[in-house]
C-alpha positions as CSV (number, residue, x, y, z in Angstrom):
1,M,-26.6,-4.0,-5.2
2,A,-24.2,-2.3,-3.0
3,N,-21.6,0.3,-4.9
4,F,-18.0,0.6,-2.8
5,Y,-17.3,3.7,-4.2
6,T,-20.4,5.5,-4.5
7,D,-21.7,5.0,-0.8
8,N,-18.5,6.1,0.1
9,P,-18.1,10.2,-0.1
10,D,-14.7,10.1,1.7
11,L,-13.4,8.6,-1.5
12,K,-14.5,11.6,-3.8
13,H,-13.3,13.8,-1.2
14,H,-10.0,12.8,-1.5
15,L,-10.0,12.3,-5.4
16,N,-10.9,16.2,-5.7
17,H,-7.6,17.3,-4.0
18,P,-6.4,20.6,-5.2
19,L,-3.3,18.9,-6.2
20,M,-4.7,17.0,-8.9
21,R,-5.1,19.6,-11.3
22,K,-1.4,19.8,-11.1
23,I,-0.9,15.9,-11.4
24,V,-3.5,14.9,-14.3
25,E,-1.9,17.9,-16.7
26,L,1.5,16.5,-16.4
27,K,0.2,13.2,-16.6
28,E,-2.1,14.0,-19.5
29,R,0.9,16.3,-21.1
30,N,-1.4,18.8,-21.5
31,Y,-3.7,16.1,-23.0
32,T,-1.9,15.7,-26.1
33,D,-3.2,12.0,-25.8
34,A,-6.5,12.7,-26.8
35,E,-5.2,13.0,-30.6
36,K,-4.2,9.8,-30.7
37,F,-6.7,8.0,-28.6
38,D,-10.8,8.3,-28.3
39,Y,-11.0,7.7,-24.8
40,A,-8.2,10.0,-23.8
41,P,-9.7,13.1,-21.8
42,L,-9.8,16.6,-23.6
43,N,-9.0,18.7,-20.5
44,F,-9.2,18.2,-17.0
45,E,-12.8,18.0,-16.1
46,D,-12.8,15.1,-18.9
47,A,-10.1,13.5,-17.0
48,M,-11.8,13.6,-13.5
49,D,-15.0,12.5,-14.8
50,S,-13.3,9.4,-16.4
51,Y,-11.5,8.3,-12.8
52,D,-14.9,9.0,-11.0
53,K,-17.1,6.8,-13.9
54,V,-14.0,4.0,-13.6
55,L,-13.8,3.8,-10.0
56,E,-17.7,3.8,-10.3
57,I,-17.0,0.7,-12.2
58,V,-14.9,-0.5,-9.7
59,G,-17.4,-0.2,-6.6
60,E,-19.9,-1.7,-8.4
61,I,-18.1,-4.8,-9.5
62,C,-16.5,-5.0,-5.8
63,G,-20.0,-4.5,-4.0
64,G,-21.9,-7.0,-6.2
65,I,-19.5,-9.6,-7.4
66,I,-16.1,-9.4,-5.4
67,A,-18.0,-8.6,-2.3
68,E,-20.2,-11.4,-3.0
69,N,-17.5,-14.1,-3.5
70,A,-15.2,-13.3,-0.3
71,E,-16.9,-16.2,1.8
72,S,-16.9,-18.9,-0.6
73,V,-13.4,-17.9,-1.7
74,D,-12.1,-18.1,1.8
75,H,-13.2,-21.8,2.0
76,Q,-12.9,-23.4,-1.3
77,G,-9.8,-21.5,-1.9
78,P,-6.8,-22.6,-4.6
79,R,-5.6,-25.7,-4.9
80,V,-2.2,-27.4,-7.1
81,E,-2.7,-29.6,-9.5
82,N,0.3,-30.9,-11.5
83,G,2.6,-28.4,-10.3
84,R,0.0,-25.6,-11.5
85,V,-2.3,-23.1,-9.6
86,I,-6.3,-23.6,-9.8
87,Y,-8.2,-20.7,-8.1
88,A,-10.9,-20.7,-6.5
89,D,-14.3,-20.4,-8.6
90,G,-15.1,-17.0,-6.9
91,T,-11.7,-15.6,-7.8
92,K,-12.1,-17.0,-11.5
93,E,-15.1,-15.4,-11.7
94,N,-13.8,-12.0,-9.9
95,L,-10.6,-11.9,-12.0
96,D,-12.8,-12.4,-15.3
97,A,-15.3,-9.3,-14.4
98,C,-11.9,-7.2,-14.2
99,R,-10.9,-7.9,-17.3
100,K,-13.8,-7.5,-19.1
101,A,-14.1,-4.2,-17.5
102,G,-10.9,-3.3,-18.5
103,L,-9.5,-2.7,-14.9
104,M,-5.7,-4.3,-15.5
105,G,-2.9,-2.1,-16.5
106,M,-4.8,1.3,-14.8
107,S,-1.9,3.2,-14.4
108,M,0.0,2.1,-17.9
109,P,0.7,4.5,-20.7
110,R,-2.3,4.1,-23.6
111,R,-0.1,3.2,-26.1
112,Y,0.5,-0.2,-24.4
113,G,-3.6,-0.7,-24.0
114,G,-3.7,0.6,-20.3
115,L,-5.8,3.6,-19.1
116,N,-2.7,6.3,-18.1
117,F,-4.4,6.8,-14.6
118,P,-2.0,8.4,-11.9
119,I,-1.2,6.6,-8.9
120,T,-3.8,8.4,-6.7
121,P,-7.3,7.2,-8.6
122,Y,-5.1,3.6,-8.8
123,I,-4.7,3.4,-5.4
124,M,-8.6,4.6,-4.6
125,A,-9.6,1.4,-6.8
126,A,-7.4,-1.0,-4.6
127,D,-8.9,0.9,-1.2
128,I,-12.5,-0.4,-2.6
129,V,-11.4,-4.1,-4.0
130,S,-9.5,-4.8,-0.3
131,R,-12.7,-3.7,1.2
132,A,-14.4,-6.3,-0.9
133,D,-11.7,-8.9,-0.6
134,T,-8.4,-8.2,1.1
135,G,-7.3,-11.6,-0.6
136,F,-8.2,-10.7,-4.1
137,E,-6.6,-7.5,-3.9
138,N,-3.5,-9.3,-3.9
139,L,-4.0,-10.9,-7.0
140,W,-5.6,-7.4,-9.0
141,G,-3.2,-5.2,-7.1
142,L,0.1,-7.4,-8.3
143,Q,-0.6,-5.5,-11.8
144,D,1.6,-2.7,-9.9
145,C,4.7,-5.2,-11.0
146,A,4.3,-3.5,-14.7
147,E,5.2,-0.3,-13.3
148,T,8.8,-1.9,-12.8
149,I,8.7,-3.3,-16.4
150,Y,7.5,-0.1,-17.7
151,E,10.8,2.0,-15.5
152,F,13.4,-0.2,-16.2
153,A,12.8,-2.8,-19.1
154,D,13.6,-1.8,-22.7
155,E,10.9,-0.6,-25.4
156,D,10.7,-4.3,-27.0
157,Q,10.0,-5.9,-23.6
158,K,7.4,-2.9,-22.4
159,Q,5.6,-3.8,-25.9
160,R,5.2,-7.7,-25.4
161,Y,4.4,-7.7,-21.7
162,I,2.9,-4.7,-20.5
163,T,0.4,-5.2,-23.4
164,R,-0.5,-8.7,-21.9
165,V,-0.8,-6.9,-18.2
166,C,-3.4,-4.6,-19.7
167,A,-5.2,-7.2,-21.6
168,G,-5.7,-9.2,-18.2
169,E,-2.9,-11.4,-17.5
170,T,-1.5,-11.2,-14.1
171,M,1.8,-10.9,-12.7
172,S,3.9,-11.8,-9.4
173,M,7.2,-10.7,-7.8
174,D,9.7,-13.6,-7.0
175,L,11.7,-12.7,-4.3
176,T,12.0,-14.4,-1.4
177,E,13.7,-17.7,-0.7
178,P,13.7,-20.3,2.0
179,D,16.8,-18.4,3.5
180,A,16.3,-15.0,2.2
181,G,13.2,-13.3,3.6
182,S,13.6,-9.6,4.4
183,D,17.4,-10.1,3.7
184,L,17.3,-10.2,0.2
185,Q,20.7,-9.5,-0.5
186,S,21.1,-13.5,0.9
187,V,19.0,-14.3,-2.8
188,M,20.5,-17.7,-4.0
189,L,18.6,-18.2,-7.1
190,K,21.0,-19.0,-9.7
191,A,21.2,-16.9,-13.2
192,T,23.0,-18.4,-16.0
193,P,23.5,-16.4,-19.0
194,Q,23.3,-18.3,-22.4
195,E,24.9,-17.3,-25.5
196,D,21.4,-16.1,-27.5
197,G,21.0,-13.5,-24.7
198,T,18.5,-15.0,-22.5
199,W,19.2,-16.6,-18.8
200,L,18.3,-19.7,-17.3
201,L,17.1,-19.7,-13.8
202,N,17.7,-22.5,-11.0
203,G,16.3,-23.0,-7.7
204,V,13.6,-22.5,-5.3
205,K,11.3,-19.6,-4.3
206,R,9.1,-19.5,-1.3
207,F,6.1,-17.1,0.1
208,I,5.3,-15.9,-3.5
209,T,1.8,-14.4,-3.8
210,N,0.0,-15.6,-6.9
211,G,3.0,-17.6,-7.9
212,D,1.8,-19.2,-10.9
213,S,1.1,-15.9,-12.4
214,D,1.5,-15.4,-16.3
215,I,4.5,-13.0,-15.9
216,H,6.9,-12.7,-13.0
217,L,9.6,-10.6,-12.1
218,V,11.9,-12.5,-10.5
219,L,15.2,-11.6,-8.1
220,A,18.1,-13.7,-8.9
221,R,21.9,-13.8,-8.7
222,S,23.7,-13.3,-12.1
223,E,27.2,-12.9,-10.8
224,E,29.2,-15.9,-10.2
225,G,31.1,-16.0,-6.8
226,T,29.0,-12.8,-4.9
227,K,27.4,-13.3,-2.0
228,D,25.8,-10.1,-1.7
229,G,23.1,-7.8,-3.1
230,R,25.9,-6.2,-5.7
231,G,25.2,-9.8,-7.2
232,L,21.6,-9.6,-8.1
233,S,20.0,-9.0,-11.2
234,M,16.4,-8.2,-12.2
235,F,14.8,-10.9,-14.8
236,I,11.3,-11.3,-16.8
237,Y,10.2,-15.0,-16.6
238,D,7.1,-15.7,-19.2
239,K,5.0,-18.8,-17.9
240,R,4.6,-19.7,-21.4
241,D,8.1,-20.6,-21.8
242,G,7.9,-23.3,-18.7
243,G,10.4,-24.4,-16.3
244,V,8.8,-23.0,-13.2
245,T,6.3,-25.5,-11.2
246,V,4.4,-24.9,-8.0
247,R,5.6,-27.3,-5.4
248,R,3.0,-26.2,-2.8
249,I,0.6,-23.0,-1.8
250,E,1.2,-22.3,1.9
251,N,-1.8,-22.6,4.5
252,K,-2.2,-19.7,5.6
253,M,-4.3,-17.6,8.5
254,G,-6.0,-15.5,6.4
255,I,-6.0,-14.0,2.9
256,K,-6.9,-17.8,1.6
257,G,-8.2,-16.8,-1.9
258,S,-4.7,-15.1,-2.6
259,P,-2.3,-18.4,-3.2
260,T,1.2,-18.2,-1.8
261,C,3.5,-20.2,-3.5
262,E,6.4,-22.3,-3.7
263,L,8.4,-22.3,-6.6
264,V,10.8,-24.9,-8.0
265,Y,13.2,-23.1,-11.2
266,K,14.8,-25.7,-13.3
267,N,16.2,-24.2,-16.0
268,A,13.7,-21.7,-16.4
269,K,14.1,-19.5,-19.5
270,A,14.1,-15.6,-18.7
271,E,15.7,-12.1,-19.8
272,L,17.0,-9.6,-18.2
273,C,15.0,-6.8,-17.1
274,G,17.4,-3.2,-17.2
275,S,21.5,-3.6,-15.9
276,R,22.9,-6.2,-14.2
277,R,24.1,-6.1,-10.5
278,L,21.2,-3.5,-10.2
279,G,18.5,-6.2,-8.7
280,L,18.1,-5.4,-5.6
281,I,19.9,-2.0,-5.3
282,K,18.0,-0.2,-7.4
283,Y,14.7,-2.2,-9.2
284,V,13.4,-4.1,-5.8
285,M,13.7,-1.0,-3.8
286,A,11.4,0.7,-6.5
287,L,9.2,-2.3,-6.6
288,M,8.9,-2.6,-3.0
289,N,7.8,0.9,-2.6
290,G,5.1,0.8,-5.0
291,A,3.9,-2.6,-2.9
292,R,4.3,-1.1,0.6
293,L,2.0,1.9,-0.7
294,G,-0.4,-1.2,-2.2
295,I,-0.4,-2.9,1.2
296,A,-1.3,0.5,2.7
297,A,-4.4,0.7,0.1
298,Q,-5.3,-3.0,1.5
299,S,-4.7,-2.1,5.1
300,V,-7.4,1.3,4.5
301,G,-9.7,-1.2,2.9
302,V,-9.8,-3.3,5.8
303,S,-10.0,-0.7,7.8
304,E,-13.1,0.2,6.3
305,I,-15.1,-2.9,6.2
306,C,-14.2,-3.1,9.7
307,Y,-15.8,0.0,10.9
308,R,-19.1,-0.8,8.4
309,E,-19.2,-4.3,10.0
310,A,-19.2,-3.2,13.6
311,L,-21.4,-0.1,13.0
312,S,-23.7,-2.2,11.7
313,Y,-24.0,-4.8,14.0
314,A,-24.0,-2.0,17.1
315,K,-27.2,-0.4,15.6
316,D,-28.8,-4.1,15.4
317,R,-27.4,-6.1,18.4
318,R,-29.9,-5.3,21.6
319,Q,-28.8,-5.8,25.1
320,F,-30.8,-4.6,28.1
321,G,-33.4,-3.0,26.1
322,K,-31.4,-1.2,23.7
323,A,-28.7,-0.7,21.2
324,I,-25.5,-1.6,21.9
325,I,-24.3,1.6,20.0
326,E,-25.9,3.5,22.7
327,F,-23.7,2.6,25.5
328,P,-20.7,4.7,25.7
329,A,-18.3,2.2,25.8
330,V,-19.4,0.6,22.5
331,S,-20.1,4.3,20.4
332,E,-16.6,5.1,21.8
333,M,-14.7,2.3,20.3
334,L,-16.5,3.2,17.1
335,S,-15.6,6.7,17.1
336,V,-12.1,5.8,17.4
337,M,-12.5,3.0,14.7
338,K,-13.8,5.9,12.0
339,A,-10.8,8.5,13.4
340,K,-8.2,5.6,13.0
341,L,-9.5,5.0,9.6
342,D,-10.1,8.3,8.4
343,A,-6.4,9.2,9.8
344,S,-4.9,6.4,7.6
345,R,-6.6,7.1,4.6
346,T,-5.8,11.0,4.5
347,L,-2.1,10.1,4.9
348,L,-2.7,7.3,2.2
349,Y,-3.8,9.5,-0.2
350,E,-1.1,12.6,0.6
351,C,1.3,9.8,0.0
352,S,-0.1,8.6,-3.4
353,R,-0.1,12.3,-4.6
354,F,3.4,13.0,-3.2
355,V,4.1,9.8,-5.5
356,D,2.1,10.9,-8.5
357,M,4.4,14.0,-8.6
358,Y,7.7,12.8,-8.5
359,K,7.3,9.4,-10.8
360,V,5.3,11.9,-13.8
361,Y,8.3,13.9,-13.7
362,E,10.4,10.9,-13.8
363,D,8.7,10.1,-16.7
364,I,8.9,13.4,-18.7
365,A,12.8,13.4,-18.0
366,K,12.7,10.3,-20.5
367,E,11.1,13.2,-22.9
368,R,12.8,15.8,-22.6
369,T,15.4,17.7,-20.0
370,L,13.4,19.2,-16.9
371,T,13.7,22.7,-15.9
372,A,15.8,23.5,-12.7
373,E,12.1,24.4,-11.4
374,E,10.7,20.6,-12.3
375,R,14.0,19.1,-10.8
376,Q,13.7,21.1,-7.5
377,E,9.9,20.1,-7.4
378,M,10.7,16.3,-8.4
379,K,13.2,16.2,-5.8
380,Y,10.9,17.6,-3.1
381,Y,7.7,15.4,-3.9
382,S,10.3,12.3,-3.9
383,R,11.7,13.3,-0.3
384,F,7.9,13.4,1.1
385,A,7.0,9.9,-0.6
386,D,9.5,8.4,0.6
387,A,9.0,9.5,4.3
388,C,5.3,8.9,4.0
389,T,5.7,5.5,2.9
390,P,6.9,3.7,5.5
391,L,4.9,5.7,7.6
392,I,1.5,5.0,5.8
393,K,2.6,1.3,5.8
394,G,3.3,1.0,9.3
395,M,1.0,2.9,10.9
396,G,-2.0,2.2,8.5
397,S,-1.8,-1.8,8.8
398,E,-1.5,-1.4,12.8
399,Y,-4.4,0.9,12.8
400,C,-6.3,-2.0,10.4
401,N,-5.4,-4.6,12.7
402,Q,-6.3,-2.6,15.9
403,N,-9.8,-2.1,14.0
404,A,-10.3,-5.7,13.3
405,Y,-10.0,-6.4,17.0
406,D,-12.1,-4.0,17.8
407,C,-14.9,-4.9,15.2
408,I,-14.7,-8.3,17.1
409,Q,-14.5,-6.8,20.1
410,I,-17.8,-5.2,19.5
411,H,-19.4,-8.5,17.9
412,G,-19.0,-10.2,21.5
413,G,-19.3,-14.4,20.8
414,S,-20.7,-13.7,17.5
415,G,-17.5,-12.2,16.2
416,F,-15.7,-15.5,17.0
417,M,-17.8,-17.4,14.8
418,K,-18.0,-17.7,11.1
419,D,-21.1,-16.7,10.7
420,Y,-20.2,-12.9,10.4
421,A,-17.7,-11.2,8.1
422,C,-15.7,-10.0,10.7
423,E,-14.0,-13.4,11.7
424,R,-12.7,-13.5,8.0
425,V,-11.4,-10.0,8.2
426,Y,-9.8,-10.2,11.6
427,R,-7.9,-13.5,9.9
428,D,-7.0,-11.4,6.6
429,A,-6.1,-8.5,8.6
430,R,-3.4,-9.7,10.3
431,I,-0.7,-10.2,7.0
432,T,-0.9,-6.0,6.4
433,S,1.6,-5.2,9.5
434,I,3.7,-8.3,8.3
435,Y,4.5,-8.6,4.5
436,E,6.7,-6.2,2.2
437,G,8.1,-5.1,5.2
438,T,7.4,-5.5,8.6
439,T,6.0,-2.7,10.8
440,Q,9.5,-3.1,12.7
441,L,11.1,-2.7,9.3
442,Q,9.1,0.3,8.2
443,V,10.4,2.0,11.5
444,V,14.1,1.3,10.2
445,A,12.9,3.3,7.0
446,A,11.2,6.2,8.4
447,I,13.9,7.1,11.5
448,R,16.1,8.9,9.1
449,H,13.4,10.9,8.2
450,V,13.1,11.7,11.7
451,T,16.7,12.5,12.8
452,T,16.9,14.9,9.1
453,G,13.9,16.2,9.8
454,T,11.9,15.9,7.0
455,Y,8.7,14.5,8.8
456,L,9.2,18.2,10.8
457,N,9.2,20.2,7.7
458,L,6.5,18.3,6.5
459,I,4.5,19.2,9.8
460,K,5.4,23.0,9.4
461,T,4.1,23.1,5.7
462,Y,0.8,21.9,7.6
463,E,1.0,24.4,9.9
464,A,1.7,27.3,8.0
465,Q,-1.6,26.7,6.3
466,E,-4.6,28.6,7.2
467,I,-7.9,27.0,9.4
468,N,-11.4,28.2,10.5
469,A,-11.2,29.5,13.4
470,S,-13.6,27.2,15.3
471,L,-10.6,24.3,14.4
472,Q,-8.0,26.5,16.1
473,P,-8.0,24.9,19.5
474,L,-7.0,21.4,17.3
475,K,-4.4,23.2,15.5
476,D,-3.1,24.6,19.0
477,N,-2.8,21.2,20.5
478,L,-0.9,19.9,17.5
479,A,1.6,22.5,17.7
480,A,1.8,21.5,21.2
481,M,2.6,18.0,20.7
482,T,5.2,19.1,17.9
483,A,7.1,20.6,20.4
484,Q,6.8,17.7,22.4
485,Y,8.3,15.6,19.5
486,E,11.0,18.0,18.7
487,A,12.0,17.8,22.4
488,A,12.3,14.0,22.5
489,V,14.2,13.9,18.9
490,A,16.8,16.3,20.5
491,K,16.9,14.2,23.6
492,V,17.3,10.4,21.9
493,T,19.8,12.1,19.1
494,E,22.0,13.5,21.6
495,V,22.9,9.7,22.8
496,K,25.5,8.1,20.5
497,D,24.3,4.8,21.4
498,A,22.9,2.5,18.7
499,N,20.8,0.2,21.0
500,Y,19.0,3.2,22.8
501,N,18.8,5.0,19.4
502,D,17.0,1.9,17.8
503,L,15.0,1.4,21.4
504,M,13.1,4.9,20.7
505,A,13.2,5.0,17.1
506,R,9.5,3.5,17.0
507,R,8.4,5.9,19.5
508,L,9.5,8.9,17.4
509,V,8.4,7.7,14.3
510,E,4.7,7.1,15.6
511,M,5.0,10.5,17.3
512,A,5.5,12.2,13.7
513,G,2.9,10.3,12.3
514,N,0.3,10.9,14.8
515,I,1.1,14.7,14.1
516,I,1.2,14.1,10.4
517,M,-2.3,12.5,10.5
518,G,-3.7,15.1,12.7
519,H,-2.9,18.1,10.5
520,L,-3.9,16.2,7.1
521,L,-7.5,15.1,9.2
522,L,-7.3,19.0,10.1
523,L,-7.0,20.4,6.8
524,D,-9.5,17.5,5.8
525,A,-12.2,19.3,8.4
526,N,-11.4,22.5,6.9
527,V,-13.1,22.0,3.8
528,N,-15.4,19.3,4.9
529,E,-17.3,19.5,7.9
530,S,-18.0,15.6,7.4
531,F,-14.5,15.3,9.1
532,V,-14.8,17.5,12.1
533,K,-16.0,14.7,14.2
534,S,-12.7,12.1,13.6
535,A,-10.2,15.1,13.0
536,T,-11.2,16.2,16.8
537,V,-11.4,12.6,18.0
538,Y,-7.8,11.8,16.8
539,N,-6.3,14.8,18.0
540,K,-7.2,13.6,21.7
541,M,-6.2,10.0,20.9
542,A,-2.7,11.9,19.1
543,Q,-2.5,14.3,22.0
544,A,-2.4,11.0,24.6
545,E,-0.4,9.1,22.5
546,V,2.5,12.0,21.9
547,A,2.4,12.2,25.7
548,K,2.9,8.9,26.5
549,H,6.1,8.7,24.5
550,A,7.3,12.0,25.4
551,E,7.1,10.9,29.1
552,F,8.8,7.5,28.2
553,I,11.9,9.6,26.6
554,N,12.4,12.0,29.3
555,N,12.3,9.3,32.1
556,F,14.3,6.7,30.7
557,D,17.9,6.2,31.5
558,P,20.0,5.3,28.1
559,Q,21.8,3.1,30.2
560,M,18.5,0.8,30.5
561,A,18.8,-0.1,27.1
562,A,20.6,-2.9,27.4
563,L,17.6,-4.3,29.7
564,Y,15.5,-4.5,26.4
565,Q,17.8,-6.6,24.9
566,A,17.4,-10.4,24.4
């Protein structure tokens, strides 16, 4: 039986990054929980051993249960009966296995029943689950919403709701409405205060993943007469209180096991989470950052299964007397697929470590005053996390879609048939570059890190690290790409024309992403020879991409930007 953790040594490589020691020591408050909980680690080695063992359990469940159910779940799907969602049989089995294994509320503190995992091993679990079944990762991964309750709710709410998530209850985030997709400040679901301190919610939500969950985070308009984001608040709705029915489940192209629901709220009792008027301005922004990191992990998991399915088929399929992997056109595709997979994964875990560092300091700040050095370090990692989240969500999901495309191509006509997993995975992959903010919106979030120099500063930190002499040519190539990137940024920013700047934004962001991922793969290769091939292949690919964008920018007359407007 396959174990999706132990069969992939790349995961353990990223888990054992040097920064993990500091992350774990801060997260565990120097291991003081060991005095209260018998399953809390005694030291760093004990903590890492715990992560390793839990991830092995994740890998076993994914390889032996979730992946085995993926095809039947895709065919059966969920349904609605009397306003309630009935999961596919395989989905029920998957959830039951995860609950029994204690894999819900993984990153929540032990005092609420969680495992107190840092973000990095939790995201690693999401990567593994997505490889098994991309749609199921949506259901399992929505435990992430508990982070918002932990950060912003009061202690009574934390005790009542987080404990339930850790015990296995499901969550959803109810943001989108028929007339408010990406433009969330247009949300109109009405929240009316009651004398007992609760609120009644009325209206419709649409495209809600796992919309019949046990606990909902709901964005609603709490301020009478407002029309923008300043009138929105965040609420917690408990399914046991009633008042919300599922009108329908969307008939989707992919991730069919994950019910995407239209919900009708009729005097649904809810309670305020945090403060009024901060629902969109503060809480949804925090929620979306976590969700985007989760989709990035989902994308990497899809890239993983695409590469593995393509590699297996190319080894087995024979044409003209030999396996098709022996044909240069096919072997090149596989090498590029692996390079894109490794590049997106290394950025995913770099980003998750940045998130771990600033979030753990935020948490410590609730207990005591941070030192000046700690505040500076929190600010440092927060800035890089903010910059890398849209980068990995945007580029990781695009690479995922490209790998799904190439997986089908390597399968040829067979890939178009439902006999092979790649047909389902191809459909599942498509949503990753759309939900939780399209690739185009990730560019909008990322471009300020181009213009303010955040990406360049990150690149310079990588440039300063020593590498083996054998890898120096790759580093020299990256230095040349960086010079092209700096020149392109200067050329674009000197033109004060919004249409032109917007047109060039994606090119600049992709240049930065190519260089950053190139450096991260180089650093991986510097300590682990298994990454040398991908680092080299990706370096050549990035070199061509950066040159292409640089040439386009250099030869583009800003006055031509009007031609690209509809």
